[in-house]
PDB file of N, CA, C, O and CB in Angstrom:
ATOM      1  N   MET A   1     -22.494 -16.440  -2.693  1.00  0.00           N
ATOM      2  CA  MET A   1     -21.390 -16.061  -3.602  1.00  0.00           C
ATOM      3  C   MET A   1     -20.039 -16.462  -3.046  1.00  0.00           C
ATOM      4  O   MET A   1     -19.686 -16.125  -1.916  1.00  0.00           O
ATOM      5  CB  MET A   1     -21.405 -14.556  -3.863  1.00  0.00           C
ATOM      6  N   SER A   2     -19.313 -17.168  -3.837  1.00  0.00           N
ATOM      7  CA  SER A   2     -17.997 -17.542  -3.366  1.00  0.00           C
ATOM      8  C   SER A   2     -16.898 -16.571  -4.026  1.00  0.00           C
ATOM      9  O   SER A   2     -16.789 -16.492  -5.249  1.00  0.00           O
ATOM     10  CB  SER A   2     -17.721 -19.087  -3.726  1.00  0.00           C
ATOM     11  N   ALA A   3     -16.163 -15.902  -3.219  1.00  0.00           N
ATOM     12  CA  ALA A   3     -15.178 -15.076  -3.757  1.00  0.00           C
ATOM     13  C   ALA A   3     -13.840 -15.825  -4.062  1.00  0.00           C
ATOM     14  O   ALA A   3     -13.391 -16.680  -3.299  1.00  0.00           O
ATOM     15  CB  ALA A   3     -14.960 -13.958  -2.826  1.00  0.00           C
ATOM     16  N   THR A   4     -13.287 -15.482  -5.121  1.00  0.00           N
ATOM     17  CA  THR A   4     -11.943 -16.034  -5.525  1.00  0.00           C
ATOM     18  C   THR A   4     -10.896 -15.298  -4.937  1.00  0.00           C
ATOM     19  O   THR A   4     -11.125 -14.181  -4.472  1.00  0.00           O
ATOM     20  CB  THR A   4     -11.730 -16.038  -6.985  1.00  0.00           C
ATOM     21  N   TRP A   5      -9.671 -15.844  -4.902  1.00  0.00           N
ATOM     22  CA  TRP A   5      -8.529 -15.075  -4.438  1.00  0.00           C
ATOM     23  C   TRP A   5      -8.334 -13.787  -5.344  1.00  0.00           C
ATOM     24  O   TRP A   5      -7.985 -12.727  -4.824  1.00  0.00           O
ATOM     25  CB  TRP A   5      -7.230 -15.990  -4.456  1.00  0.00           C
ATOM     26  N   ALA A   6      -8.549 -13.887  -6.607  1.00  0.00           N
ATOM     27  CA  ALA A   6      -8.400 -12.762  -7.503  1.00  0.00           C
ATOM     28  C   ALA A   6      -9.379 -11.619  -7.141  1.00  0.00           C
ATOM     29  O   ALA A   6      -9.027 -10.440  -7.199  1.00  0.00           O
ATOM     30  CB  ALA A   6      -8.620 -13.221  -8.950  1.00  0.00           C
ATOM     31  N   ASP A   7     -10.645 -12.012  -6.757  1.00  0.00           N
ATOM     32  CA  ASP A   7     -11.576 -11.072  -6.355  1.00  0.00           C
ATOM     33  C   ASP A   7     -11.140 -10.269  -5.056  1.00  0.00           C
ATOM     34  O   ASP A   7     -11.264  -9.050  -4.937  1.00  0.00           O
ATOM     35  CB  ASP A   7     -12.865 -11.779  -6.155  1.00  0.00           C
ATOM     36  N   ILE A   8     -10.656 -11.055  -4.178  1.00  0.00           N
ATOM     37  CA  ILE A   8     -10.118 -10.436  -2.900  1.00  0.00           C
ATOM     38  C   ILE A   8      -8.987  -9.522  -3.130  1.00  0.00           C
ATOM     39  O   ILE A   8      -8.947  -8.441  -2.542  1.00  0.00           O
ATOM     40  CB  ILE A   8      -9.660 -11.493  -1.928  1.00  0.00           C
ATOM     41  N   GLN A   9      -8.041  -9.899  -3.972  1.00  0.00           N
ATOM     42  CA  GLN A   9      -6.866  -9.131  -4.333  1.00  0.00           C
ATOM     43  C   GLN A   9      -7.341  -7.823  -4.928  1.00  0.00           C
ATOM     44  O   GLN A   9      -6.876  -6.739  -4.575  1.00  0.00           O
ATOM     45  CB  GLN A   9      -5.952  -9.909  -5.325  1.00  0.00           C
ATOM     46  N   ARG A  10      -8.315  -7.969  -5.871  1.00  0.00           N
ATOM     47  CA  ARG A  10      -8.822  -6.784  -6.645  1.00  0.00           C
ATOM     48  C   ARG A  10      -9.575  -5.871  -5.597  1.00  0.00           C
ATOM     49  O   ARG A  10      -9.412  -4.652  -5.658  1.00  0.00           O
ATOM     50  CB  ARG A  10      -9.839  -7.254  -7.901  1.00  0.00           C
ATOM     51  N   LEU A  11     -10.310  -6.374  -4.735  1.00  0.00           N
ATOM     52  CA  LEU A  11     -11.016  -5.520  -3.776  1.00  0.00           C
ATOM     53  C   LEU A  11      -9.986  -4.807  -2.835  1.00  0.00           C
ATOM     54  O   LEU A  11     -10.131  -3.622  -2.535  1.00  0.00           O
ATOM     55  CB  LEU A  11     -12.043  -6.383  -2.934  1.00  0.00           C
ATOM     56  N   ALA A  12      -8.953  -5.557  -2.385  1.00  0.00           N
ATOM     57  CA  ALA A  12      -7.965  -4.983  -1.549  1.00  0.00           C
ATOM     58  C   ALA A  12      -7.166  -3.898  -2.153  1.00  0.00           C
ATOM     59  O   ALA A  12      -6.768  -2.958  -1.466  1.00  0.00           O
ATOM     60  CB  ALA A  12      -7.106  -5.980  -1.104  1.00  0.00           C
ATOM     61  N   ALA A  13      -6.904  -4.002  -3.488  1.00  0.00           N
ATOM     62  CA  ALA A  13      -6.115  -3.086  -4.327  1.00  0.00           C
ATOM     63  C   ALA A  13      -7.038  -1.799  -4.459  1.00  0.00           C
ATOM     64  O   ALA A  13      -6.591  -0.667  -4.274  1.00  0.00           O
ATOM     65  CB  ALA A  13      -5.726  -3.773  -5.816  1.00  0.00           C
ATOM     66  N   ASP A  14      -8.302  -2.050  -4.778  1.00  0.00           N
ATOM     67  CA  ASP A  14      -9.269  -0.950  -4.965  1.00  0.00           C
ATOM     68  C   ASP A  14      -9.344  -0.157  -3.658  1.00  0.00           C
ATOM     69  O   ASP A  14      -9.279   1.072  -3.658  1.00  0.00           O
ATOM     70  CB  ASP A  14     -10.702  -1.498  -5.380  1.00  0.00           C
ATOM     71  N   PHE A  15      -9.483  -0.891  -2.533  1.00  0.00           N
ATOM     72  CA  PHE A  15      -9.616  -0.317  -1.230  1.00  0.00           C
ATOM     73  C   PHE A  15      -8.490   0.615  -0.898  1.00  0.00           C
ATOM     74  O   PHE A  15      -8.682   1.761  -0.489  1.00  0.00           O
ATOM     75  CB  PHE A  15      -9.703  -1.376  -0.220  1.00  0.00           C
ATOM     76  N   GLN A  16      -7.185   0.026  -1.110  1.00  0.00           N
ATOM     77  CA  GLN A  16      -6.056   0.896  -0.894  1.00  0.00           C
ATOM     78  C   GLN A  16      -5.989   2.056  -1.760  1.00  0.00           C
ATOM     79  O   GLN A  16      -5.748   3.170  -1.294  1.00  0.00           O
ATOM     80  CB  GLN A  16      -4.866   0.185  -1.031  1.00  0.00           C
ATOM     81  N   ARG A  17      -6.195   1.852  -3.041  1.00  0.00           N
ATOM     82  CA  ARG A  17      -6.076   3.016  -3.986  1.00  0.00           C
ATOM     83  C   ARG A  17      -7.137   4.105  -3.631  1.00  0.00           C
ATOM     84  O   ARG A  17      -6.812   5.293  -3.627  1.00  0.00           O
ATOM     85  CB  ARG A  17      -6.275   2.529  -5.510  1.00  0.00           C
ATOM     86  N   ILE A  18      -8.326   3.726  -3.352  1.00  0.00           N
ATOM     87  CA  ILE A  18      -9.433   4.714  -3.064  1.00  0.00           C
ATOM     88  C   ILE A  18      -9.174   5.458  -1.758  1.00  0.00           C
ATOM     89  O   ILE A  18      -9.343   6.672  -1.645  1.00  0.00           O
ATOM     90  CB  ILE A  18     -10.829   3.987  -2.977  1.00  0.00           C
ATOM     91  N   GLN A  19      -8.733   4.620  -0.730  1.00  0.00           N
ATOM     92  CA  GLN A  19      -8.532   5.272   0.534  1.00  0.00           C
ATOM     93  C   GLN A  19      -7.343   6.296   0.505  1.00  0.00           C
ATOM     94  O   GLN A  19      -7.330   7.276   1.250  1.00  0.00           O
ATOM     95  CB  GLN A  19      -8.295   4.209   1.598  1.00  0.00           C
ATOM     96  N   LEU A  20      -6.359   6.021  -0.383  1.00  0.00           N
ATOM     97  CA  LEU A  20      -5.267   6.977  -0.473  1.00  0.00           C
ATOM     98  C   LEU A  20      -5.540   8.155  -1.388  1.00  0.00           C
ATOM     99  O   LEU A  20      -4.813   9.148  -1.361  1.00  0.00           O
ATOM    100  CB  LEU A  20      -4.052   6.287  -0.932  1.00  0.00           C
ATOM    101  N   ALA A  21      -6.574   8.050  -2.188  1.00  0.00           N
ATOM    102  CA  ALA A  21      -6.940   9.108  -3.098  1.00  0.00           C
ATOM    103  C   ALA A  21      -7.401  10.369  -2.325  1.00  0.00           C
ATOM    104  O   ALA A  21      -7.962  10.235  -1.238  1.00  0.00           O
ATOM    105  CB  ALA A  21      -8.044   8.617  -4.049  1.00  0.00           C
ATOM    106  N   GLU A  22      -7.187  11.539  -2.839  1.00  0.00           N
ATOM    107  CA  GLU A  22      -7.694  12.716  -2.242  1.00  0.00           C
ATOM    108  C   GLU A  22      -9.123  13.010  -2.826  1.00  0.00           C
ATOM    109  O   GLU A  22      -9.513  12.588  -3.915  1.00  0.00           O
ATOM    110  CB  GLU A  22      -6.707  13.896  -2.482  1.00  0.00           C
ATOM    111  N   GLY A  23      -9.831  13.764  -1.987  1.00  0.00           N
ATOM    112  CA  GLY A  23     -11.200  14.166  -2.530  1.00  0.00           C
ATOM    113  C   GLY A  23     -12.253  13.200  -1.882  1.00  0.00           C
ATOM    114  O   GLY A  23     -12.076  12.557  -0.847  1.00  0.00           O
ATOM    115  N   SER A  24     -13.297  13.206  -2.608  1.00  0.00           N
ATOM    116  CA  SER A  24     -14.541  12.557  -1.977  1.00  0.00           C
ATOM    117  C   SER A  24     -14.598  11.063  -2.341  1.00  0.00           C
ATOM    118  O   SER A  24     -15.549  10.380  -1.961  1.00  0.00           O
ATOM    119  CB  SER A  24     -15.905  13.282  -2.483  1.00  0.00           C
ATOM    120  N   LYS A  25     -13.648  10.573  -3.034  1.00  0.00           N
ATOM    121  CA  LYS A  25     -13.672   9.126  -3.424  1.00  0.00           C
ATOM    122  C   LYS A  25     -13.223   8.267  -2.236  1.00  0.00           C
ATOM    123  O   LYS A  25     -12.031   8.115  -1.971  1.00  0.00           O
ATOM    124  CB  LYS A  25     -12.731   8.854  -4.678  1.00  0.00           C
ATOM    125  N   LYS A  26     -14.213   7.713  -1.533  1.00  0.00           N
ATOM    126  CA  LYS A  26     -13.903   6.876  -0.365  1.00  0.00           C
ATOM    127  C   LYS A  26     -14.886   5.632  -0.459  1.00  0.00           C
ATOM    128  O   LYS A  26     -15.951   5.717  -1.072  1.00  0.00           O
ATOM    129  CB  LYS A  26     -14.088   7.726   1.054  1.00  0.00           C
ATOM    130  N   LEU A  27     -14.493   4.533   0.148  1.00  0.00           N
ATOM    131  CA  LEU A  27     -15.331   3.457   0.185  1.00  0.00           C
ATOM    132  C   LEU A  27     -16.421   3.632   1.206  1.00  0.00           C
ATOM    133  O   LEU A  27     -16.175   4.220   2.259  1.00  0.00           O
ATOM    134  CB  LEU A  27     -14.573   2.276   0.423  1.00  0.00           C
ATOM    135  N   SER A  28     -17.655   3.132   0.936  1.00  0.00           N
ATOM    136  CA  SER A  28     -18.697   3.346   1.849  1.00  0.00           C
ATOM    137  C   SER A  28     -18.490   2.331   2.994  1.00  0.00           C
ATOM    138  O   SER A  28     -17.682   1.417   2.829  1.00  0.00           O
ATOM    139  CB  SER A  28     -20.083   3.210   1.157  1.00  0.00           C
ATOM    140  N   GLU A  29     -19.164   2.445   4.121  1.00  0.00           N
ATOM    141  CA  GLU A  29     -19.130   1.537   5.177  1.00  0.00           C
ATOM    142  C   GLU A  29     -19.559   0.108   4.826  1.00  0.00           C
ATOM    143  O   GLU A  29     -18.999  -0.887   5.285  1.00  0.00           O
ATOM    144  CB  GLU A  29     -19.945   2.051   6.221  1.00  0.00           C
ATOM    145  N   ASN A  30     -20.634   0.081   3.945  1.00  0.00           N
ATOM    146  CA  ASN A  30     -21.089  -1.210   3.378  1.00  0.00           C
ATOM    147  C   ASN A  30     -20.009  -1.858   2.614  1.00  0.00           C
ATOM    148  O   ASN A  30     -19.870  -3.076   2.727  1.00  0.00           O
ATOM    149  CB  ASN A  30     -22.292  -1.034   2.484  1.00  0.00           C
ATOM    150  N   ASN A  31     -19.241  -1.187   1.861  1.00  0.00           N
ATOM    151  CA  ASN A  31     -18.258  -1.787   0.975  1.00  0.00           C
ATOM    152  C   ASN A  31     -17.083  -2.302   1.914  1.00  0.00           C
ATOM    153  O   ASN A  31     -16.501  -3.356   1.658  1.00  0.00           O
ATOM    154  CB  ASN A  31     -17.740  -0.704  -0.151  1.00  0.00           C
ATOM    155  N   CYS A  32     -16.775  -1.554   2.957  1.00  0.00           N
ATOM    156  CA  CYS A  32     -15.750  -1.904   3.883  1.00  0.00           C
ATOM    157  C   CYS A  32     -16.146  -3.174   4.550  1.00  0.00           C
ATOM    158  O   CYS A  32     -15.334  -4.096   4.632  1.00  0.00           O
ATOM    159  CB  CYS A  32     -15.502  -0.803   4.887  1.00  0.00           C
ATOM    160  N   VAL A  33     -17.398  -3.275   5.051  1.00  0.00           N
ATOM    161  CA  VAL A  33     -17.909  -4.417   5.727  1.00  0.00           C
ATOM    162  C   VAL A  33     -17.868  -5.669   4.741  1.00  0.00           C
ATOM    163  O   VAL A  33     -17.502  -6.767   5.162  1.00  0.00           O
ATOM    164  CB  VAL A  33     -19.372  -4.112   6.243  1.00  0.00           C
ATOM    165  N   GLU A  34     -18.221  -5.490   3.530  1.00  0.00           N
ATOM    166  CA  GLU A  34     -18.185  -6.553   2.539  1.00  0.00           C
ATOM    167  C   GLU A  34     -16.742  -7.037   2.347  1.00  0.00           C
ATOM    168  O   GLU A  34     -16.490  -8.242   2.342  1.00  0.00           O
ATOM    169  CB  GLU A  34     -18.784  -6.065   1.196  1.00  0.00           C
ATOM    170  N   LEU A  35     -15.829  -6.135   2.196  1.00  0.00           N
ATOM    171  CA  LEU A  35     -14.449  -6.488   2.015  1.00  0.00           C
ATOM    172  C   LEU A  35     -13.896  -7.311   3.210  1.00  0.00           C
ATOM    173  O   LEU A  35     -13.285  -8.364   3.030  1.00  0.00           O
ATOM    174  CB  LEU A  35     -13.632  -5.224   1.813  1.00  0.00           C
ATOM    175  N   ILE A  36     -14.115  -6.833   4.327  1.00  0.00           N
ATOM    176  CA  ILE A  36     -13.690  -7.532   5.564  1.00  0.00           C
ATOM    177  C   ILE A  36     -14.348  -8.943   5.656  1.00  0.00           C
ATOM    178  O   ILE A  36     -13.692  -9.946   5.936  1.00  0.00           O
ATOM    179  CB  ILE A  36     -14.072  -6.670   6.835  1.00  0.00           C
ATOM    180  N   SER A  37     -15.684  -8.954   5.404  1.00  0.00           N
ATOM    181  CA  SER A  37     -16.268 -10.255   5.452  1.00  0.00           C
ATOM    182  C   SER A  37     -15.696 -11.220   4.490  1.00  0.00           C
ATOM    183  O   SER A  37     -15.525 -12.392   4.827  1.00  0.00           O
ATOM    184  CB  SER A  37     -17.666 -10.161   5.238  1.00  0.00           C
ATOM    185  N   MET A  38     -15.371 -10.764   3.231  1.00  0.00           N
ATOM    186  CA  MET A  38     -14.798 -11.672   2.268  1.00  0.00           C
ATOM    187  C   MET A  38     -13.362 -12.179   2.758  1.00  0.00           C
ATOM    188  O   MET A  38     -13.007 -13.348   2.602  1.00  0.00           O
ATOM    189  CB  MET A  38     -14.705 -10.945   0.865  1.00  0.00           C
ATOM    190  N   LEU A  39     -12.655 -11.311   3.296  1.00  0.00           N
ATOM    191  CA  LEU A  39     -11.332 -11.733   3.878  1.00  0.00           C
ATOM    192  C   LEU A  39     -11.447 -12.624   5.065  1.00  0.00           C
ATOM    193  O   LEU A  39     -10.580 -13.480   5.239  1.00  0.00           O
ATOM    194  CB  LEU A  39     -10.527 -10.537   4.281  1.00  0.00           C
ATOM    195  N   ILE A  40     -12.410 -12.504   5.871  1.00  0.00           N
ATOM    196  CA  ILE A  40     -12.650 -13.483   6.908  1.00  0.00           C
ATOM    197  C   ILE A  40     -13.047 -14.769   6.436  1.00  0.00           C
ATOM    198  O   ILE A  40     -12.528 -15.792   6.884  1.00  0.00           O
ATOM    199  CB  ILE A  40     -13.619 -13.038   7.798  1.00  0.00           C
ATOM    200  N   LYS A  41     -13.961 -14.784   5.530  1.00  0.00           N
ATOM    201  CA  LYS A  41     -14.532 -16.058   4.956  1.00  0.00           C
ATOM    202  C   LYS A  41     -13.352 -16.823   4.204  1.00  0.00           C
ATOM    203  O   LYS A  41     -13.300 -18.053   4.230  1.00  0.00           O
ATOM    204  CB  LYS A  41     -15.796 -15.723   3.905  1.00  0.00           C
ATOM    205  N   SER A  42     -12.499 -16.124   3.600  1.00  0.00           N
ATOM    206  CA  SER A  42     -11.443 -16.749   2.875  1.00  0.00           C
ATOM    207  C   SER A  42     -10.208 -17.106   3.828  1.00  0.00           C
ATOM    208  O   SER A  42      -9.185 -17.636   3.395  1.00  0.00           O
ATOM    209  CB  SER A  42     -11.014 -15.802   1.718  1.00  0.00           C
ATOM    210  N   LYS A  43     -10.404 -16.764   5.160  1.00  0.00           N
ATOM    211  CA  LYS A  43      -9.347 -16.967   6.164  1.00  0.00           C
ATOM    212  C   LYS A  43      -8.015 -16.270   5.755  1.00  0.00           C
ATOM    213  O   LYS A  43      -6.926 -16.764   6.046  1.00  0.00           O
ATOM    214  CB  LYS A  43      -9.106 -18.491   6.368  1.00  0.00           C
ATOM    215  N   THR A  44      -8.136 -15.185   5.118  1.00  0.00           N
ATOM    216  CA  THR A  44      -6.940 -14.371   4.833  1.00  0.00           C
ATOM    217  C   THR A  44      -6.554 -13.560   5.992  1.00  0.00           C
ATOM    218  O   THR A  44      -5.372 -13.266   6.169  1.00  0.00           O
ATOM    219  CB  THR A  44      -7.154 -13.475   3.662  1.00  0.00           C
ATOM    220  N   ILE A  45      -7.523 -13.165   6.829  1.00  0.00           N
ATOM    221  CA  ILE A  45      -7.215 -12.426   8.017  1.00  0.00           C
ATOM    222  C   ILE A  45      -7.927 -13.097   9.222  1.00  0.00           C
ATOM    223  O   ILE A  45      -8.973 -13.727   9.066  1.00  0.00           O
ATOM    224  CB  ILE A  45      -7.638 -10.935   7.854  1.00  0.00           C
ATOM    225  N   ASP A  46      -7.366 -12.950  10.351  1.00  0.00           N
ATOM    226  CA  ASP A  46      -7.861 -13.550  11.574  1.00  0.00           C
ATOM    227  C   ASP A  46      -8.402 -12.409  12.512  1.00  0.00           C
ATOM    228  O   ASP A  46      -7.605 -11.629  13.034  1.00  0.00           O
ATOM    229  CB  ASP A  46      -6.708 -14.394  12.279  1.00  0.00           C
ATOM    230  N   ILE A  47      -9.701 -12.316  12.717  1.00  0.00           N
ATOM    231  CA  ILE A  47     -10.173 -11.136  13.409  1.00  0.00           C
ATOM    232  C   ILE A  47     -10.907 -11.588  14.678  1.00  0.00           C
ATOM    233  O   ILE A  47     -11.560 -12.629  14.741  1.00  0.00           O
ATOM    234  CB  ILE A  47     -11.098 -10.274  12.486  1.00  0.00           C
ATOM    235  N   LEU A  48     -10.740 -10.694  15.708  1.00  0.00           N
ATOM    236  CA  LEU A  48     -11.470 -10.871  16.952  1.00  0.00           C
ATOM    237  C   LEU A  48     -12.463  -9.720  17.110  1.00  0.00           C
ATOM    238  O   LEU A  48     -12.122  -8.541  17.017  1.00  0.00           O
ATOM    239  CB  LEU A  48     -10.497 -10.941  18.165  1.00  0.00           C
ATOM    240  N   PHE A  49     -13.675 -10.116  17.347  1.00  0.00           N
ATOM    241  CA  PHE A  49     -14.739  -9.104  17.493  1.00  0.00           C
ATOM    242  C   PHE A  49     -14.833  -8.623  18.997  1.00  0.00           C
ATOM    243  O   PHE A  49     -14.504  -9.357  19.929  1.00  0.00           O
ATOM    244  CB  PHE A  49     -16.137  -9.713  17.006  1.00  0.00           C
ATOM    245  N   THR A  50     -15.280  -7.410  19.153  1.00  0.00           N
ATOM    246  CA  THR A  50     -15.557  -6.903  20.526  1.00  0.00           C
ATOM    247  C   THR A  50     -16.758  -7.546  20.994  1.00  0.00           C
ATOM    248  O   THR A  50     -17.460  -8.201  20.225  1.00  0.00           O
ATOM    249  CB  THR A  50     -15.717  -5.382  20.593  1.00  0.00           C
ATOM    250  N   THR A  51     -17.058  -7.382  22.326  1.00  0.00           N
ATOM    251  CA  THR A  51     -18.204  -8.064  22.945  1.00  0.00           C
ATOM    252  C   THR A  51     -19.548  -7.538  22.344  1.00  0.00           C
ATOM    253  O   THR A  51     -20.536  -8.271  22.340  1.00  0.00           O
ATOM    254  CB  THR A  51     -18.178  -7.848  24.507  1.00  0.00           C
ATOM    255  N   ASP A  52     -19.586  -6.312  21.852  1.00  0.00           N
ATOM    256  CA  ASP A  52     -20.848  -5.817  21.267  1.00  0.00           C
ATOM    257  C   ASP A  52     -20.877  -6.137  19.722  1.00  0.00           C
ATOM    258  O   ASP A  52     -21.887  -5.923  19.052  1.00  0.00           O
ATOM    259  CB  ASP A  52     -20.995  -4.236  21.525  1.00  0.00           C
ATOM    260  N   GLY A  53     -19.809  -6.619  19.235  1.00  0.00           N
ATOM    261  CA  GLY A  53     -19.754  -7.092  17.770  1.00  0.00           C
ATOM    262  C   GLY A  53     -19.687  -5.873  16.785  1.00  0.00           C
ATOM    263  O   GLY A  53     -19.833  -6.019  15.572  1.00  0.00           O
ATOM    264  N   LYS A  54     -19.465  -4.707  17.361  1.00  0.00           N
ATOM    265  CA  LYS A  54     -19.454  -3.539  16.350  1.00  0.00           C
ATOM    266  C   LYS A  54     -18.016  -3.218  15.889  1.00  0.00           C
ATOM    267  O   LYS A  54     -17.824  -2.552  14.872  1.00  0.00           O
ATOM    268  CB  LYS A  54     -20.101  -2.205  17.001  1.00  0.00           C
ATOM    269  N   GLU A  55     -17.021  -3.691  16.637  1.00  0.00           N
ATOM    270  CA  GLU A  55     -15.656  -3.419  16.209  1.00  0.00           C
ATOM    271  C   GLU A  55     -14.881  -4.677  16.214  1.00  0.00           C
ATOM    272  O   GLU A  55     -15.346  -5.660  16.791  1.00  0.00           O
ATOM    273  CB  GLU A  55     -14.987  -2.387  17.088  1.00  0.00           C
ATOM    274  N   TYR A  56     -13.630  -4.729  15.560  1.00  0.00           N
ATOM    275  CA  TYR A  56     -12.890  -5.898  15.606  1.00  0.00           C
ATOM    276  C   TYR A  56     -11.377  -5.496  15.466  1.00  0.00           C
ATOM    277  O   TYR A  56     -11.056  -4.415  14.972  1.00  0.00           O
ATOM    278  CB  TYR A  56     -13.372  -6.881  14.503  1.00  0.00           C
ATOM    279  N   VAL A  57     -10.553  -6.321  15.875  1.00  0.00           N
ATOM    280  CA  VAL A  57      -9.089  -6.208  15.812  1.00  0.00           C
ATOM    281  C   VAL A  57      -8.411  -7.421  15.371  1.00  0.00           C
ATOM    282  O   VAL A  57      -9.030  -8.484  15.425  1.00  0.00           O
ATOM    283  CB  VAL A  57      -8.550  -5.840  17.094  1.00  0.00           C
ATOM    284  N   THR A  58      -7.210  -7.387  14.939  1.00  0.00           N
ATOM    285  CA  THR A  58      -6.443  -8.569  14.621  1.00  0.00           C
ATOM    286  C   THR A  58      -5.774  -9.006  15.961  1.00  0.00           C
ATOM    287  O   THR A  58      -5.597  -8.248  16.915  1.00  0.00           O
ATOM    288  CB  THR A  58      -5.364  -8.280  13.450  1.00  0.00           C
ATOM    289  N   ARG A  59      -5.444 -10.258  15.917  1.00  0.00           N
ATOM    290  CA  ARG A  59      -4.753 -10.854  17.196  1.00  0.00           C
ATOM    291  C   ARG A  59      -3.505 -10.174  17.496  1.00  0.00           C
ATOM    292  O   ARG A  59      -3.168 -10.026  18.671  1.00  0.00           O
ATOM    293  CB  ARG A  59      -4.424 -12.369  17.054  1.00  0.00           C
ATOM    294  N   ASN A  60      -2.754  -9.728  16.492  1.00  0.00           N
ATOM    295  CA  ASN A  60      -1.486  -9.031  16.612  1.00  0.00           C
ATOM    296  C   ASN A  60      -1.743  -7.590  17.240  1.00  0.00           C
ATOM    297  O   ASN A  60      -0.975  -7.136  18.088  1.00  0.00           O
ATOM    298  CB  ASN A  60      -0.782  -8.932  15.172  1.00  0.00           C
ATOM    299  N   HIS A  61      -2.823  -6.912  16.798  1.00  0.00           N
ATOM    300  CA  HIS A  61      -3.099  -5.595  17.362  1.00  0.00           C
ATOM    301  C   HIS A  61      -3.516  -5.727  18.820  1.00  0.00           C
ATOM    302  O   HIS A  61      -3.097  -4.938  19.666  1.00  0.00           O
ATOM    303  CB  HIS A  61      -4.193  -4.874  16.552  1.00  0.00           C
ATOM    304  N   LEU A  62      -4.358  -6.748  19.115  1.00  0.00           N
ATOM    305  CA  LEU A  62      -4.691  -6.907  20.506  1.00  0.00           C
ATOM    306  C   LEU A  62      -3.587  -7.236  21.449  1.00  0.00           C
ATOM    307  O   LEU A  62      -3.555  -6.767  22.586  1.00  0.00           O
ATOM    308  CB  LEU A  62      -5.656  -7.898  20.620  1.00  0.00           C
ATOM    309  N   LEU A  63      -2.639  -8.080  20.954  1.00  0.00           N
ATOM    310  CA  LEU A  63      -1.433  -8.371  21.663  1.00  0.00           C
ATOM    311  C   LEU A  63      -0.584  -7.151  21.896  1.00  0.00           C
ATOM    312  O   LEU A  63      -0.006  -6.991  22.971  1.00  0.00           O
ATOM    313  CB  LEU A  63      -0.662  -9.383  20.937  1.00  0.00           C
ATOM    314  N   THR A  64      -0.498  -6.274  20.894  1.00  0.00           N
ATOM    315  CA  THR A  64       0.299  -5.022  21.096  1.00  0.00           C
ATOM    316  C   THR A  64      -0.313  -4.176  22.116  1.00  0.00           C
ATOM    317  O   THR A  64       0.387  -3.617  22.960  1.00  0.00           O
ATOM    318  CB  THR A  64       0.439  -4.224  19.821  1.00  0.00           C
ATOM    319  N   GLU A  65      -1.763  -4.034  22.077  1.00  0.00           N
ATOM    320  CA  GLU A  65      -2.437  -3.224  23.052  1.00  0.00           C
ATOM    321  C   GLU A  65      -2.324  -3.684  24.422  1.00  0.00           C
ATOM    322  O   GLU A  65      -2.168  -2.883  25.343  1.00  0.00           O
ATOM    323  CB  GLU A  65      -3.790  -3.118  22.739  1.00  0.00           C
ATOM    324  N   VAL A  66      -2.402  -5.073  24.621  1.00  0.00           N
ATOM    325  CA  VAL A  66      -2.159  -5.595  26.026  1.00  0.00           C
ATOM    326  C   VAL A  66      -0.731  -5.341  26.499  1.00  0.00           C
ATOM    327  O   VAL A  66      -0.512  -4.966  27.651  1.00  0.00           O
ATOM    328  CB  VAL A  66      -2.442  -7.133  26.098  1.00  0.00           C
ATOM    329  N   LYS A  67       0.245  -5.546  25.606  1.00  0.00           N
ATOM    330  CA  LYS A  67       1.649  -5.306  25.996  1.00  0.00           C
ATOM    331  C   LYS A  67       1.835  -3.862  26.449  1.00  0.00           C
ATOM    332  O   LYS A  67       2.465  -3.589  27.471  1.00  0.00           O
ATOM    333  CB  LYS A  67       2.610  -5.621  24.816  1.00  0.00           C
ATOM    334  N   ASN A  68       1.274  -2.946  25.666  1.00  0.00           N
ATOM    335  CA  ASN A  68       1.424  -1.476  25.911  1.00  0.00           C
ATOM    336  C   ASN A  68       0.762  -1.125  27.296  1.00  0.00           C
ATOM    337  O   ASN A  68       1.309  -0.358  28.089  1.00  0.00           O
ATOM    338  CB  ASN A  68       0.728  -0.616  24.703  1.00  0.00           C
ATOM    339  N   GLU A  69      -0.416  -1.716  27.532  1.00  0.00           N
ATOM    340  CA  GLU A  69      -1.059  -1.523  28.830  1.00  0.00           C
ATOM    341  C   GLU A  69      -0.266  -2.085  29.971  1.00  0.00           C
ATOM    342  O   GLU A  69      -0.297  -1.506  31.057  1.00  0.00           O
ATOM    343  CB  GLU A  69      -2.406  -2.137  28.829  1.00  0.00           C
ATOM    344  N   CYS A  70       0.427  -3.150  29.803  1.00  0.00           N
ATOM    345  CA  CYS A  70       1.211  -3.793  30.867  1.00  0.00           C
ATOM    346  C   CYS A  70       2.464  -3.042  31.146  1.00  0.00           C
ATOM    347  O   CYS A  70       2.968  -3.134  32.265  1.00  0.00           O
ATOM    348  CB  CYS A  70       1.549  -5.215  30.509  1.00  0.00           C
ATOM    349  N   ILE A  71       3.013  -2.306  30.221  1.00  0.00           N
ATOM    350  CA  ILE A  71       4.179  -1.570  30.454  1.00  0.00           C
ATOM    351  C   ILE A  71       3.877  -0.076  30.712  1.00  0.00           C
ATOM    352  O   ILE A  71       4.774   0.752  30.871  1.00  0.00           O
ATOM    353  CB  ILE A  71       5.098  -1.744  29.302  1.00  0.00           C
ATOM    354  N   GLY A  72       2.569   0.215  30.744  1.00  0.00           N
ATOM    355  CA  GLY A  72       2.194   1.579  31.106  1.00  0.00           C
ATOM    356  C   GLY A  72       2.287   2.661  30.106  1.00  0.00           C
ATOM    357  O   GLY A  72       2.473   3.825  30.461  1.00  0.00           O
ATOM    358  N   ARG A  73       2.161   2.307  28.822  1.00  0.00           N
ATOM    359  CA  ARG A  73       2.207   3.263  27.779  1.00  0.00           C
ATOM    360  C   ARG A  73       0.904   3.833  27.465  1.00  0.00           C
ATOM    361  O   ARG A  73       0.797   4.678  26.577  1.00  0.00           O
ATOM    362  CB  ARG A  73       2.765   2.696  26.614  1.00  0.00           C
TER     363      ARG A  73
END
């Protein structure tokens, strides 16, 4: 299945709206994984996976973490 840009925008908007909503309406882990997978395949985001493959960060976040460690924060 090939996702269109409109599909990705719709999923991102749904994700943001649901995550900000109060109560029990939250995206499941499977839906979050699907959303991230679509964004990676469309090259919308650039993700680095951890060595165990269970977590991931953006290059910018990794750079920030490295800088913070270097300055002792």
